[in-house]
mmCIF file of the protein (N, C-alpha, C, O) and its ligand, coordinates in Angstrom:
data_MODEL
# 
_entry.id   MODEL 
# 
loop_
_entity.id 
_entity.type 
_entity.pdbx_number_of_molecules 
1 polymer     1 
2 non-polymer 1 
# 
_entity_poly.entity_id                      1 
_entity_poly.type                           'polypeptide(L)' 
_entity_poly.nstd_linkage                   no 
_entity_poly.nstd_monomer                   no 
_entity_poly.pdbx_seq_one_letter_code       MFLCECGGVLLVKNIYAYPSGLTALEKLNYQRNCTVECVQCGKKKENQSFDSEE 
_entity_poly.pdbx_seq_one_letter_code_can   MFLCECGGVLLVKNIYAYPSGLTALEKLNYQRNCTVECVQCGKKKENQSFDSEE 
_entity_poly.pdbx_strand_id                 A 
# 
loop_
_entity_poly_seq.entity_id 
_entity_poly_seq.num 
_entity_poly_seq.mon_id 
_entity_poly_seq.hetero 
1 1  MET n 
1 2  PHE n 
1 3  LEU n 
1 4  CYS n 
1 5  GLU n 
1 6  CYS n 
1 7  GLY n 
1 8  GLY n 
1 9  VAL n 
1 10 LEU n 
1 11 LEU n 
1 12 VAL n 
1 13 LYS n 
1 14 ASN n 
1 15 ILE n 
1 16 TYR n 
1 17 ALA n 
1 18 TYR n 
1 19 PRO n 
1 20 SER n 
1 21 GLY n 
1 22 LEU n 
1 23 THR n 
1 24 ALA n 
1 25 LEU n 
1 26 GLU n 
1 27 LYS n 
1 28 LEU n 
1 29 ASN n 
1 30 TYR n 
1 31 GLN n 
1 32 ARG n 
1 33 ASN n 
1 34 CYS n 
1 35 THR n 
1 36 VAL n 
1 37 GLU n 
1 38 CYS n 
1 39 VAL n 
1 40 GLN n 
1 41 CYS n 
1 42 GLY n 
1 43 LYS n 
1 44 LYS n 
1 45 LYS n 
1 46 GLU n 
1 47 ASN n 
1 48 GLN n 
1 49 SER n 
1 50 PHE n 
1 51 ASP n 
1 52 SER n 
1 53 GLU n 
1 54 GLU n 
# 
loop_
_struct_asym.id 
_struct_asym.entity_id 
A 1 
B 2 
# 
loop_
_chem_comp.id 
_chem_comp.type 
_chem_comp.mon_nstd_flag 
ALA 'L-peptide linking' y 
ARG 'L-peptide linking' y 
ASN 'L-peptide linking' y 
ASP 'L-peptide linking' y 
CYS 'L-peptide linking' y 
GLN 'L-peptide linking' y 
GLU 'L-peptide linking' y 
GLY 'peptide linking'   y 
ILE 'L-peptide linking' y 
LEU 'L-peptide linking' y 
LYS 'L-peptide linking' y 
MET 'L-peptide linking' y 
PHE 'L-peptide linking' y 
PRO 'L-peptide linking' y 
SER 'L-peptide linking' y 
THR 'L-peptide linking' y 
TYR 'L-peptide linking' y 
VAL 'L-peptide linking' y 
ZN  non-polymer         . 
# 
_pdbx_entity_nonpoly.entity_id   2 
_pdbx_entity_nonpoly.name        ? 
_pdbx_entity_nonpoly.comp_id     ZN 
# 
_pdbx_nonpoly_scheme.asym_id         B 
_pdbx_nonpoly_scheme.entity_id       2 
_pdbx_nonpoly_scheme.mon_id          ZN 
_pdbx_nonpoly_scheme.ndb_seq_num     1 
_pdbx_nonpoly_scheme.pdb_seq_num     101 
_pdbx_nonpoly_scheme.auth_seq_num    101 
_pdbx_nonpoly_scheme.pdb_mon_id      ZN 
_pdbx_nonpoly_scheme.auth_mon_id     ZN 
_pdbx_nonpoly_scheme.pdb_strand_id   A 
_pdbx_nonpoly_scheme.pdb_ins_code    . 
# 
loop_
_atom_site.group_PDB 
_atom_site.id 
_atom_site.type_symbol 
_atom_site.label_atom_id 
_atom_site.label_alt_id 
_atom_site.label_comp_id 
_atom_site.label_asym_id 
_atom_site.label_entity_id 
_atom_site.label_seq_id 
_atom_site.pdbx_PDB_ins_code 
_atom_site.Cartn_x 
_atom_site.Cartn_y 
_atom_site.Cartn_z 
_atom_site.occupancy 
_atom_site.B_iso_or_equiv 
_atom_site.pdbx_formal_charge 
_atom_site.auth_seq_id 
_atom_site.auth_comp_id 
_atom_site.auth_asym_id 
_atom_site.auth_atom_id 
_atom_site.pdbx_PDB_model_num 
ATOM   1   N  N  . MET A 1 1  ? -1.567  -9.789  1.769  1.00 0.00 ? 1   MET A N  1 
ATOM   2   C  CA . MET A 1 1  ? -0.096  -9.727  1.835  1.00 0.00 ? 1   MET A CA 1 
ATOM   3   C  C  . MET A 1 1  ? 0.470   -9.516  0.437  1.00 0.00 ? 1   MET A C  1 
ATOM   4   O  O  . MET A 1 1  ? -0.055  -10.031 -0.550 1.00 0.00 ? 1   MET A O  1 
ATOM   5   N  N  . PHE A 1 2  ? 1.538   -8.757  0.378  1.00 0.00 ? 2   PHE A N  1 
ATOM   6   C  CA . PHE A 1 2  ? 2.189   -8.499  -0.897 1.00 0.00 ? 2   PHE A CA 1 
ATOM   7   C  C  . PHE A 1 2  ? 3.392   -9.422  -1.044 1.00 0.00 ? 2   PHE A C  1 
ATOM   8   O  O  . PHE A 1 2  ? 4.069   -9.737  -0.065 1.00 0.00 ? 2   PHE A O  1 
ATOM   9   N  N  . LEU A 1 3  ? 3.650   -9.849  -2.269 1.00 0.00 ? 3   LEU A N  1 
ATOM   10  C  CA . LEU A 1 3  ? 4.838   -10.649 -2.545 1.00 0.00 ? 3   LEU A CA 1 
ATOM   11  C  C  . LEU A 1 3  ? 5.632   -10.008 -3.675 1.00 0.00 ? 3   LEU A C  1 
ATOM   12  O  O  . LEU A 1 3  ? 5.080   -9.600  -4.697 1.00 0.00 ? 3   LEU A O  1 
ATOM   13  N  N  . CYS A 1 4  ? 6.932   -9.932  -3.465 1.00 0.00 ? 4   CYS A N  1 
ATOM   14  C  CA . CYS A 1 4  ? 7.839   -9.430  -4.496 1.00 0.00 ? 4   CYS A CA 1 
ATOM   15  C  C  . CYS A 1 4  ? 8.030   -10.492 -5.574 1.00 0.00 ? 4   CYS A C  1 
ATOM   16  O  O  . CYS A 1 4  ? 7.778   -11.675 -5.346 1.00 0.00 ? 4   CYS A O  1 
ATOM   17  N  N  . GLU A 1 5  ? 8.480   -10.053 -6.756 1.00 0.00 ? 5   GLU A N  1 
ATOM   18  C  CA . GLU A 1 5  ? 8.746   -11.026 -7.820 1.00 0.00 ? 5   GLU A CA 1 
ATOM   19  C  C  . GLU A 1 5  ? 9.886   -11.981 -7.455 1.00 0.00 ? 5   GLU A C  1 
ATOM   20  O  O  . GLU A 1 5  ? 10.001  -13.058 -8.040 1.00 0.00 ? 5   GLU A O  1 
ATOM   21  N  N  . CYS A 1 6  ? 10.728  -11.592 -6.492 1.00 0.00 ? 6   CYS A N  1 
ATOM   22  C  CA . CYS A 1 6  ? 11.798  -12.486 -6.048 1.00 0.00 ? 6   CYS A CA 1 
ATOM   23  C  C  . CYS A 1 6  ? 11.275  -13.528 -5.068 1.00 0.00 ? 6   CYS A C  1 
ATOM   24  O  O  . CYS A 1 6  ? 12.006  -14.439 -4.680 1.00 0.00 ? 6   CYS A O  1 
ATOM   25  N  N  . GLY A 1 7  ? 10.024  -13.398 -4.670 1.00 0.00 ? 7   GLY A N  1 
ATOM   26  C  CA . GLY A 1 7  ? 9.447   -14.358 -3.744 1.00 0.00 ? 7   GLY A CA 1 
ATOM   27  C  C  . GLY A 1 7  ? 9.456   -13.891 -2.302 1.00 0.00 ? 7   GLY A C  1 
ATOM   28  O  O  . GLY A 1 7  ? 8.878   -14.542 -1.432 1.00 0.00 ? 7   GLY A O  1 
ATOM   29  N  N  . GLY A 1 8  ? 10.118  -12.750 -2.042 1.00 0.00 ? 8   GLY A N  1 
ATOM   30  C  CA . GLY A 1 8  ? 10.166  -12.209 -0.696 1.00 0.00 ? 8   GLY A CA 1 
ATOM   31  C  C  . GLY A 1 8  ? 8.860   -11.527 -0.328 1.00 0.00 ? 8   GLY A C  1 
ATOM   32  O  O  . GLY A 1 8  ? 8.048   -11.176 -1.185 1.00 0.00 ? 8   GLY A O  1 
ATOM   33  N  N  . VAL A 1 9  ? 8.685   -11.352 0.972  1.00 0.00 ? 9   VAL A N  1 
ATOM   34  C  CA . VAL A 1 9  ? 7.496   -10.680 1.463  1.00 0.00 ? 9   VAL A CA 1 
ATOM   35  C  C  . VAL A 1 9  ? 7.708   -9.172  1.398  1.00 0.00 ? 9   VAL A C  1 
ATOM   36  O  O  . VAL A 1 9  ? 8.763   -8.668  1.786  1.00 0.00 ? 9   VAL A O  1 
ATOM   37  N  N  . LEU A 1 10 ? 6.703   -8.460  0.908  1.00 0.00 ? 10  LEU A N  1 
ATOM   38  C  CA . LEU A 1 10 ? 6.757   -7.003  0.852  1.00 0.00 ? 10  LEU A CA 1 
ATOM   39  C  C  . LEU A 1 10 ? 6.068   -6.419  2.090  1.00 0.00 ? 10  LEU A C  1 
ATOM   40  O  O  . LEU A 1 10 ? 4.883   -6.657  2.325  1.00 0.00 ? 10  LEU A O  1 
ATOM   41  N  N  . LEU A 1 11 ? 6.817   -5.662  2.863  1.00 0.00 ? 11  LEU A N  1 
ATOM   42  C  CA . LEU A 1 11 ? 6.256   -5.010  4.035  1.00 0.00 ? 11  LEU A CA 1 
ATOM   43  C  C  . LEU A 1 11 ? 5.790   -3.605  3.683  1.00 0.00 ? 11  LEU A C  1 
ATOM   44  O  O  . LEU A 1 11 ? 6.442   -2.893  2.920  1.00 0.00 ? 11  LEU A O  1 
ATOM   45  N  N  . VAL A 1 12 ? 4.659   -3.220  4.249  1.00 0.00 ? 12  VAL A N  1 
ATOM   46  C  CA . VAL A 1 12 ? 4.150   -1.862  4.042  1.00 0.00 ? 12  VAL A CA 1 
ATOM   47  C  C  . VAL A 1 12 ? 5.012   -0.891  4.828  1.00 0.00 ? 12  VAL A C  1 
ATOM   48  O  O  . VAL A 1 12 ? 5.160   -1.022  6.043  1.00 0.00 ? 12  VAL A O  1 
ATOM   49  N  N  . LYS A 1 13 ? 5.581   0.084   4.127  1.00 0.00 ? 13  LYS A N  1 
ATOM   50  C  CA . LYS A 1 13 ? 6.457   1.064   4.774  1.00 0.00 ? 13  LYS A CA 1 
ATOM   51  C  C  . LYS A 1 13 ? 5.742   2.376   5.055  1.00 0.00 ? 13  LYS A C  1 
ATOM   52  O  O  . LYS A 1 13 ? 5.993   3.027   6.070  1.00 0.00 ? 13  LYS A O  1 
ATOM   53  N  N  . ASN A 1 14 ? 4.871   2.750   4.170  1.00 0.00 ? 14  ASN A N  1 
ATOM   54  C  CA . ASN A 1 14 ? 4.262   4.080   4.274  1.00 0.00 ? 14  ASN A CA 1 
ATOM   55  C  C  . ASN A 1 14 ? 2.915   4.070   3.570  1.00 0.00 ? 14  ASN A C  1 
ATOM   56  O  O  . ASN A 1 14 ? 2.829   3.778   2.377  1.00 0.00 ? 14  ASN A O  1 
ATOM   57  N  N  . ILE A 1 15 ? 1.876   4.388   4.309  1.00 0.00 ? 15  ILE A N  1 
ATOM   58  C  CA . ILE A 1 15 ? 0.544   4.492   3.707  1.00 0.00 ? 15  ILE A CA 1 
ATOM   59  C  C  . ILE A 1 15 ? 0.262   5.956   3.444  1.00 0.00 ? 15  ILE A C  1 
ATOM   60  O  O  . ILE A 1 15 ? 0.361   6.795   4.339  1.00 0.00 ? 15  ILE A O  1 
ATOM   61  N  N  . TYR A 1 16 ? -0.090  6.248   2.208  1.00 0.00 ? 16  TYR A N  1 
ATOM   62  C  CA . TYR A 1 16 ? -0.355  7.647   1.867  1.00 0.00 ? 16  TYR A CA 1 
ATOM   63  C  C  . TYR A 1 16 ? -1.602  8.137   2.594  1.00 0.00 ? 16  TYR A C  1 
ATOM   64  O  O  . TYR A 1 16 ? -2.573  7.397   2.749  1.00 0.00 ? 16  TYR A O  1 
ATOM   65  N  N  . ALA A 1 17 ? -1.566  9.356   3.024  1.00 0.00 ? 17  ALA A N  1 
ATOM   66  C  CA . ALA A 1 17 ? -2.689  9.936   3.756  1.00 0.00 ? 17  ALA A CA 1 
ATOM   67  C  C  . ALA A 1 17 ? -3.871  10.179  2.824  1.00 0.00 ? 17  ALA A C  1 
ATOM   68  O  O  . ALA A 1 17 ? -3.716  10.324  1.612  1.00 0.00 ? 17  ALA A O  1 
ATOM   69  N  N  . TYR A 1 18 ? -5.044  10.220  3.422  1.00 0.00 ? 18  TYR A N  1 
ATOM   70  C  CA . TYR A 1 18 ? -6.224  10.607  2.658  1.00 0.00 ? 18  TYR A CA 1 
ATOM   71  C  C  . TYR A 1 18 ? -6.090  12.069  2.225  1.00 0.00 ? 18  TYR A C  1 
ATOM   72  O  O  . TYR A 1 18 ? -5.477  12.876  2.923  1.00 0.00 ? 18  TYR A O  1 
ATOM   73  N  N  . PRO A 1 19 ? -6.662  12.394  1.085  1.00 0.00 ? 19  PRO A N  1 
ATOM   74  C  CA . PRO A 1 19 ? -6.755  13.814  0.746  1.00 0.00 ? 19  PRO A CA 1 
ATOM   75  C  C  . PRO A 1 19 ? -7.583  14.523  1.810  1.00 0.00 ? 19  PRO A C  1 
ATOM   76  O  O  . PRO A 1 19 ? -8.487  13.928  2.396  1.00 0.00 ? 19  PRO A O  1 
ATOM   77  N  N  . SER A 1 20 ? -7.281  15.772  2.058  1.00 0.00 ? 20  SER A N  1 
ATOM   78  C  CA . SER A 1 20 ? -8.031  16.500  3.070  1.00 0.00 ? 20  SER A CA 1 
ATOM   79  C  C  . SER A 1 20 ? -9.447  16.778  2.579  1.00 0.00 ? 20  SER A C  1 
ATOM   80  O  O  . SER A 1 20 ? -9.687  16.940  1.382  1.00 0.00 ? 20  SER A O  1 
ATOM   81  N  N  . GLY A 1 21 ? -10.373 16.830  3.522  1.00 0.00 ? 21  GLY A N  1 
ATOM   82  C  CA . GLY A 1 21 ? -11.736 17.192  3.174  1.00 0.00 ? 21  GLY A CA 1 
ATOM   83  C  C  . GLY A 1 21 ? -12.652 16.029  2.866  1.00 0.00 ? 21  GLY A C  1 
ATOM   84  O  O  . GLY A 1 21 ? -13.820 16.239  2.536  1.00 0.00 ? 21  GLY A O  1 
ATOM   85  N  N  . LEU A 1 22 ? -12.150 14.795  2.964  1.00 0.00 ? 22  LEU A N  1 
ATOM   86  C  CA . LEU A 1 22 ? -13.024 13.648  2.711  1.00 0.00 ? 22  LEU A CA 1 
ATOM   87  C  C  . LEU A 1 22 ? -13.943 13.402  3.907  1.00 0.00 ? 22  LEU A C  1 
ATOM   88  O  O  . LEU A 1 22 ? -13.540 13.568  5.059  1.00 0.00 ? 22  LEU A O  1 
ATOM   89  N  N  . THR A 1 23 ? -15.160 13.011  3.622  1.00 0.00 ? 23  THR A N  1 
ATOM   90  C  CA . THR A 1 23 ? -16.071 12.608  4.687  1.00 0.00 ? 23  THR A CA 1 
ATOM   91  C  C  . THR A 1 23 ? -15.722 11.177  5.100  1.00 0.00 ? 23  THR A C  1 
ATOM   92  O  O  . THR A 1 23 ? -14.950 10.496  4.426  1.00 0.00 ? 23  THR A O  1 
ATOM   93  N  N  . ALA A 1 24 ? -16.301 10.735  6.216  1.00 0.00 ? 24  ALA A N  1 
ATOM   94  C  CA . ALA A 1 24 ? -16.043 9.365   6.688  1.00 0.00 ? 24  ALA A CA 1 
ATOM   95  C  C  . ALA A 1 24 ? -16.444 8.343   5.630  1.00 0.00 ? 24  ALA A C  1 
ATOM   96  O  O  . ALA A 1 24 ? -15.749 7.350   5.417  1.00 0.00 ? 24  ALA A O  1 
ATOM   97  N  N  . LEU A 1 25 ? -17.574 8.598   4.970  1.00 0.00 ? 25  LEU A N  1 
ATOM   98  C  CA . LEU A 1 25 ? -18.050 7.668   3.946  1.00 0.00 ? 25  LEU A CA 1 
ATOM   99  C  C  . LEU A 1 25 ? -17.109 7.649   2.744  1.00 0.00 ? 25  LEU A C  1 
ATOM   100 O  O  . LEU A 1 25 ? -16.823 6.594   2.177  1.00 0.00 ? 25  LEU A O  1 
ATOM   101 N  N  . GLU A 1 26 ? -16.642 8.816   2.374  1.00 0.00 ? 26  GLU A N  1 
ATOM   102 C  CA . GLU A 1 26 ? -15.702 8.882   1.253  1.00 0.00 ? 26  GLU A CA 1 
ATOM   103 C  C  . GLU A 1 26 ? -14.399 8.162   1.590  1.00 0.00 ? 26  GLU A C  1 
ATOM   104 O  O  . GLU A 1 26 ? -13.784 7.540   0.723  1.00 0.00 ? 26  GLU A O  1 
ATOM   105 N  N  . LYS A 1 27 ? -13.983 8.250   2.846  1.00 0.00 ? 27  LYS A N  1 
ATOM   106 C  CA . LYS A 1 27 ? -12.762 7.532   3.243  1.00 0.00 ? 27  LYS A CA 1 
ATOM   107 C  C  . LYS A 1 27 ? -12.932 6.028   3.128  1.00 0.00 ? 27  LYS A C  1 
ATOM   108 O  O  . LYS A 1 27 ? -11.999 5.312   2.764  1.00 0.00 ? 27  LYS A O  1 
ATOM   109 N  N  . LEU A 1 28 ? -14.142 5.550   3.443  1.00 0.00 ? 28  LEU A N  1 
ATOM   110 C  CA . LEU A 1 28 ? -14.399 4.112   3.336  1.00 0.00 ? 28  LEU A CA 1 
ATOM   111 C  C  . LEU A 1 28 ? -14.242 3.639   1.904  1.00 0.00 ? 28  LEU A C  1 
ATOM   112 O  O  . LEU A 1 28 ? -13.785 2.524   1.654  1.00 0.00 ? 28  LEU A O  1 
ATOM   113 N  N  . ASN A 1 29 ? -14.621 4.483   0.974  1.00 0.00 ? 29  ASN A N  1 
ATOM   114 C  CA . ASN A 1 29 ? -14.593 4.092   -0.435 1.00 0.00 ? 29  ASN A CA 1 
ATOM   115 C  C  . ASN A 1 29 ? -13.296 4.474   -1.126 1.00 0.00 ? 29  ASN A C  1 
ATOM   116 O  O  . ASN A 1 29 ? -13.064 4.107   -2.278 1.00 0.00 ? 29  ASN A O  1 
ATOM   117 N  N  . TYR A 1 30 ? -12.459 5.207   -0.422 1.00 0.00 ? 30  TYR A N  1 
ATOM   118 C  CA . TYR A 1 30 ? -11.235 5.705   -1.053 1.00 0.00 ? 30  TYR A CA 1 
ATOM   119 C  C  . TYR A 1 30 ? -10.167 4.621   -1.077 1.00 0.00 ? 30  TYR A C  1 
ATOM   120 O  O  . TYR A 1 30 ? -9.918  3.947   -0.077 1.00 0.00 ? 30  TYR A O  1 
ATOM   121 N  N  . GLN A 1 31 ? -9.541  4.466   -2.246 1.00 0.00 ? 31  GLN A N  1 
ATOM   122 C  CA . GLN A 1 31 ? -8.470  3.481   -2.393 1.00 0.00 ? 31  GLN A CA 1 
ATOM   123 C  C  . GLN A 1 31 ? -7.134  4.116   -2.009 1.00 0.00 ? 31  GLN A C  1 
ATOM   124 O  O  . GLN A 1 31 ? -6.552  4.884   -2.774 1.00 0.00 ? 31  GLN A O  1 
ATOM   125 N  N  . ARG A 1 32 ? -6.664  3.782   -0.819 1.00 0.00 ? 32  ARG A N  1 
ATOM   126 C  CA . ARG A 1 32 ? -5.367  4.322   -0.418 1.00 0.00 ? 32  ARG A CA 1 
ATOM   127 C  C  . ARG A 1 32 ? -4.240  3.544   -1.075 1.00 0.00 ? 32  ARG A C  1 
ATOM   128 O  O  . ARG A 1 32 ? -4.368  2.348   -1.340 1.00 0.00 ? 32  ARG A O  1 
ATOM   129 N  N  . ASN A 1 33 ? -3.164  4.213   -1.329 1.00 0.00 ? 33  ASN A N  1 
ATOM   130 C  CA . ASN A 1 33 ? -1.977  3.573   -1.857 1.00 0.00 ? 33  ASN A CA 1 
ATOM   131 C  C  . ASN A 1 33 ? -0.896  3.572   -0.790 1.00 0.00 ? 33  ASN A C  1 
ATOM   132 O  O  . ASN A 1 33 ? -0.954  4.346   0.166  1.00 0.00 ? 33  ASN A O  1 
ATOM   133 N  N  . CYS A 1 34 ? 0.085   2.704   -0.956 1.00 0.00 ? 34  CYS A N  1 
ATOM   134 C  CA . CYS A 1 34 ? 1.163   2.653   0.020  1.00 0.00 ? 34  CYS A CA 1 
ATOM   135 C  C  . CYS A 1 34 ? 2.469   2.309   -0.687 1.00 0.00 ? 34  CYS A C  1 
ATOM   136 O  O  . CYS A 1 34 ? 2.479   1.853   -1.831 1.00 0.00 ? 34  CYS A O  1 
ATOM   137 N  N  . THR A 1 35 ? 3.552   2.537   0.016  1.00 0.00 ? 35  THR A N  1 
ATOM   138 C  CA . THR A 1 35 ? 4.861   2.110   -0.447 1.00 0.00 ? 35  THR A CA 1 
ATOM   139 C  C  . THR A 1 35 ? 5.210   0.817   0.287  1.00 0.00 ? 35  THR A C  1 
ATOM   140 O  O  . THR A 1 35 ? 5.042   0.722   1.502  1.00 0.00 ? 35  THR A O  1 
ATOM   141 N  N  . VAL A 1 36 ? 5.688   -0.161  -0.448 1.00 0.00 ? 36  VAL A N  1 
ATOM   142 C  CA . VAL A 1 36 ? 6.077   -1.422  0.173  1.00 0.00 ? 36  VAL A CA 1 
ATOM   143 C  C  . VAL A 1 36 ? 7.544   -1.708  -0.120 1.00 0.00 ? 36  VAL A C  1 
ATOM   144 O  O  . VAL A 1 36 ? 8.087   -1.258  -1.129 1.00 0.00 ? 36  VAL A O  1 
ATOM   145 N  N  . GLU A 1 37 ? 8.176   -2.459  0.769  1.00 0.00 ? 37  GLU A N  1 
ATOM   146 C  CA . GLU A 1 37 ? 9.583   -2.798  0.595  1.00 0.00 ? 37  GLU A CA 1 
ATOM   147 C  C  . GLU A 1 37 ? 9.770   -4.286  0.826  1.00 0.00 ? 37  GLU A C  1 
ATOM   148 O  O  . GLU A 1 37 ? 9.249   -4.856  1.785  1.00 0.00 ? 37  GLU A O  1 
ATOM   149 N  N  . CYS A 1 38 ? 10.530  -4.908  -0.079 1.00 0.00 ? 38  CYS A N  1 
ATOM   150 C  CA . CYS A 1 38 ? 10.790  -6.339  0.015  1.00 0.00 ? 38  CYS A CA 1 
ATOM   151 C  C  . CYS A 1 38 ? 11.811  -6.611  1.122  1.00 0.00 ? 38  CYS A C  1 
ATOM   152 O  O  . CYS A 1 38 ? 12.857  -5.964  1.175  1.00 0.00 ? 38  CYS A O  1 
ATOM   153 N  N  . VAL A 1 39 ? 11.507  -7.574  2.010  1.00 0.00 ? 39  VAL A N  1 
ATOM   154 C  CA . VAL A 1 39 ? 12.439  -7.892  3.091  1.00 0.00 ? 39  VAL A CA 1 
ATOM   155 C  C  . VAL A 1 39 ? 13.621  -8.694  2.581  1.00 0.00 ? 39  VAL A C  1 
ATOM   156 O  O  . VAL A 1 39 ? 14.644  -8.803  3.258  1.00 0.00 ? 39  VAL A O  1 
ATOM   157 N  N  . GLN A 1 40 ? 13.486  -9.252  1.397  1.00 0.00 ? 40  GLN A N  1 
ATOM   158 C  CA . GLN A 1 40 ? 14.524  -10.137 0.871  1.00 0.00 ? 40  GLN A CA 1 
ATOM   159 C  C  . GLN A 1 40 ? 15.529  -9.398  -0.008 1.00 0.00 ? 40  GLN A C  1 
ATOM   160 O  O  . GLN A 1 40 ? 16.738  -9.535  0.182  1.00 0.00 ? 40  GLN A O  1 
ATOM   161 N  N  . CYS A 1 41 ? 15.037  -8.617  -0.971 1.00 0.00 ? 41  CYS A N  1 
ATOM   162 C  CA . CYS A 1 41 ? 15.952  -7.935  -1.890 1.00 0.00 ? 41  CYS A CA 1 
ATOM   163 C  C  . CYS A 1 41 ? 15.981  -6.427  -1.675 1.00 0.00 ? 41  CYS A C  1 
ATOM   164 O  O  . CYS A 1 41 ? 16.802  -5.738  -2.281 1.00 0.00 ? 41  CYS A O  1 
ATOM   165 N  N  . GLY A 1 42 ? 15.105  -5.901  -0.826 1.00 0.00 ? 42  GLY A N  1 
ATOM   166 C  CA . GLY A 1 42 ? 15.121  -4.474  -0.514 1.00 0.00 ? 42  GLY A CA 1 
ATOM   167 C  C  . GLY A 1 42 ? 14.474  -3.587  -1.552 1.00 0.00 ? 42  GLY A C  1 
ATOM   168 O  O  . GLY A 1 42 ? 14.507  -2.362  -1.434 1.00 0.00 ? 42  GLY A O  1 
ATOM   169 N  N  . LYS A 1 43 ? 13.886  -4.193  -2.568 1.00 0.00 ? 43  LYS A N  1 
ATOM   170 C  CA . LYS A 1 43 ? 13.249  -3.414  -3.623 1.00 0.00 ? 43  LYS A CA 1 
ATOM   171 C  C  . LYS A 1 43 ? 11.998  -2.717  -3.096 1.00 0.00 ? 43  LYS A C  1 
ATOM   172 O  O  . LYS A 1 43 ? 11.204  -3.306  -2.362 1.00 0.00 ? 43  LYS A O  1 
ATOM   173 N  N  . LYS A 1 44 ? 11.838  -1.459  -3.483 1.00 0.00 ? 44  LYS A N  1 
ATOM   174 C  CA . LYS A 1 44 ? 10.657  -0.705  -3.063 1.00 0.00 ? 44  LYS A CA 1 
ATOM   175 C  C  . LYS A 1 44 ? 9.697   -0.533  -4.216 1.00 0.00 ? 44  LYS A C  1 
ATOM   176 O  O  . LYS A 1 44 ? 10.096  -0.371  -5.369 1.00 0.00 ? 44  LYS A O  1 
ATOM   177 N  N  . LYS A 1 45 ? 8.424   -0.573  -3.877 1.00 0.00 ? 45  LYS A N  1 
ATOM   178 C  CA . LYS A 1 45 ? 7.398   -0.318  -4.890 1.00 0.00 ? 45  LYS A CA 1 
ATOM   179 C  C  . LYS A 1 45 ? 6.471   0.774   -4.383 1.00 0.00 ? 45  LYS A C  1 
ATOM   180 O  O  . LYS A 1 45 ? 5.979   0.727   -3.256 1.00 0.00 ? 45  LYS A O  1 
ATOM   181 N  N  . GLU A 1 46 ? 6.248   1.750   -5.240 1.00 0.00 ? 46  GLU A N  1 
ATOM   182 C  CA . GLU A 1 46 ? 5.354   2.854   -4.895 1.00 0.00 ? 46  GLU A CA 1 
ATOM   183 C  C  . GLU A 1 46 ? 3.940   2.552   -5.372 1.00 0.00 ? 46  GLU A C  1 
ATOM   184 O  O  . GLU A 1 46 ? 3.727   1.717   -6.252 1.00 0.00 ? 46  GLU A O  1 
ATOM   185 N  N  . ASN A 1 47 ? 2.996   3.239   -4.781 1.00 0.00 ? 47  ASN A N  1 
ATOM   186 C  CA . ASN A 1 47 ? 1.616   3.235   -5.274 1.00 0.00 ? 47  ASN A CA 1 
ATOM   187 C  C  . ASN A 1 47 ? 0.995   1.841   -5.345 1.00 0.00 ? 47  ASN A C  1 
ATOM   188 O  O  . ASN A 1 47 ? 0.284   1.515   -6.295 1.00 0.00 ? 47  ASN A O  1 
ATOM   189 N  N  . GLN A 1 48 ? 1.270   1.035   -4.339 1.00 0.00 ? 48  GLN A N  1 
ATOM   190 C  CA . GLN A 1 48 ? 0.573   -0.237  -4.251 1.00 0.00 ? 48  GLN A CA 1 
ATOM   191 C  C  . GLN A 1 48 ? -0.760  0.000   -3.570 1.00 0.00 ? 48  GLN A C  1 
ATOM   192 O  O  . GLN A 1 48 ? -0.862  0.789   -2.630 1.00 0.00 ? 48  GLN A O  1 
ATOM   193 N  N  . SER A 1 49 ? -1.773  -0.687  -4.051 1.00 0.00 ? 49  SER A N  1 
ATOM   194 C  CA . SER A 1 49 ? -3.091  -0.497  -3.464 1.00 0.00 ? 49  SER A CA 1 
ATOM   195 C  C  . SER A 1 49 ? -3.142  -1.138  -2.085 1.00 0.00 ? 49  SER A C  1 
ATOM   196 O  O  . SER A 1 49 ? -2.911  -2.339  -1.944 1.00 0.00 ? 49  SER A O  1 
ATOM   197 N  N  . PHE A 1 50 ? -3.444  -0.340  -1.074 1.00 0.00 ? 50  PHE A N  1 
ATOM   198 C  CA . PHE A 1 50 ? -3.450  -0.830  0.302  1.00 0.00 ? 50  PHE A CA 1 
ATOM   199 C  C  . PHE A 1 50 ? -4.783  -1.420  0.702  1.00 0.00 ? 50  PHE A C  1 
ATOM   200 O  O  . PHE A 1 50 ? -4.823  -2.372  1.481  1.00 0.00 ? 50  PHE A O  1 
ATOM   201 N  N  . ASP A 1 51 ? -5.856  -0.889  0.199  1.00 0.00 ? 51  ASP A N  1 
ATOM   202 C  CA . ASP A 1 51 ? -7.188  -1.266  0.669  1.00 0.00 ? 51  ASP A CA 1 
ATOM   203 C  C  . ASP A 1 51 ? -7.850  -2.367  -0.159 1.00 0.00 ? 51  ASP A C  1 
ATOM   204 O  O  . ASP A 1 51 ? -8.917  -2.856  0.213  1.00 0.00 ? 51  ASP A O  1 
ATOM   205 N  N  . SER A 1 52 ? -7.242  -2.757  -1.259 1.00 0.00 ? 52  SER A N  1 
ATOM   206 C  CA . SER A 1 52 ? -7.903  -3.767  -2.078 1.00 0.00 ? 52  SER A CA 1 
ATOM   207 C  C  . SER A 1 52 ? -7.799  -5.127  -1.407 1.00 0.00 ? 52  SER A C  1 
ATOM   208 O  O  . SER A 1 52 ? -6.947  -5.343  -0.546 1.00 0.00 ? 52  SER A O  1 
ATOM   209 N  N  . GLU A 1 53 ? -8.672  -6.039  -1.809 1.00 0.00 ? 53  GLU A N  1 
ATOM   210 C  CA . GLU A 1 53 ? -8.707  -7.375  -1.218 1.00 0.00 ? 53  GLU A CA 1 
ATOM   211 C  C  . GLU A 1 53 ? -7.879  -8.366  -2.015 1.00 0.00 ? 53  GLU A C  1 
ATOM   212 O  O  . GLU A 1 53 ? -7.917  -9.562  -1.726 1.00 0.00 ? 53  GLU A O  1 
ATOM   213 N  N  . GLU A 1 54 ? -7.147  -7.915  -2.988 1.00 0.00 ? 54  GLU A N  1 
ATOM   214 C  CA . GLU A 1 54 ? -6.385  -8.831  -3.843 1.00 0.00 ? 54  GLU A CA 1 
ATOM   215 C  C  . GLU A 1 54 ? -5.348  -9.602  -3.059 1.00 0.00 ? 54  GLU A C  1 
ATOM   216 O  O  . GLU A 1 54 ? -4.622  -10.416 -3.629 1.00 0.00 ? 54  GLU A O  1 
HETATM 217 ZN ZN . ZN  B 2 .  ? 12.272  -8.929  -3.585 1.00 0.00 2 101 ZN  A ZN 1 
# 
């Protein structure tokens, strides 16, 4: 889960698509990014890592 600096929860709004031409294995290892938006202050953040375990 993502948290905004204001303490609000960041919801995933848009997950960037994989580049075309990746194999299934490459997709498993590919770090997708996403756009998230805070439900509390409405702030958006681009290029957040979607697949990391952080
Ligand atoms: Zn916020």
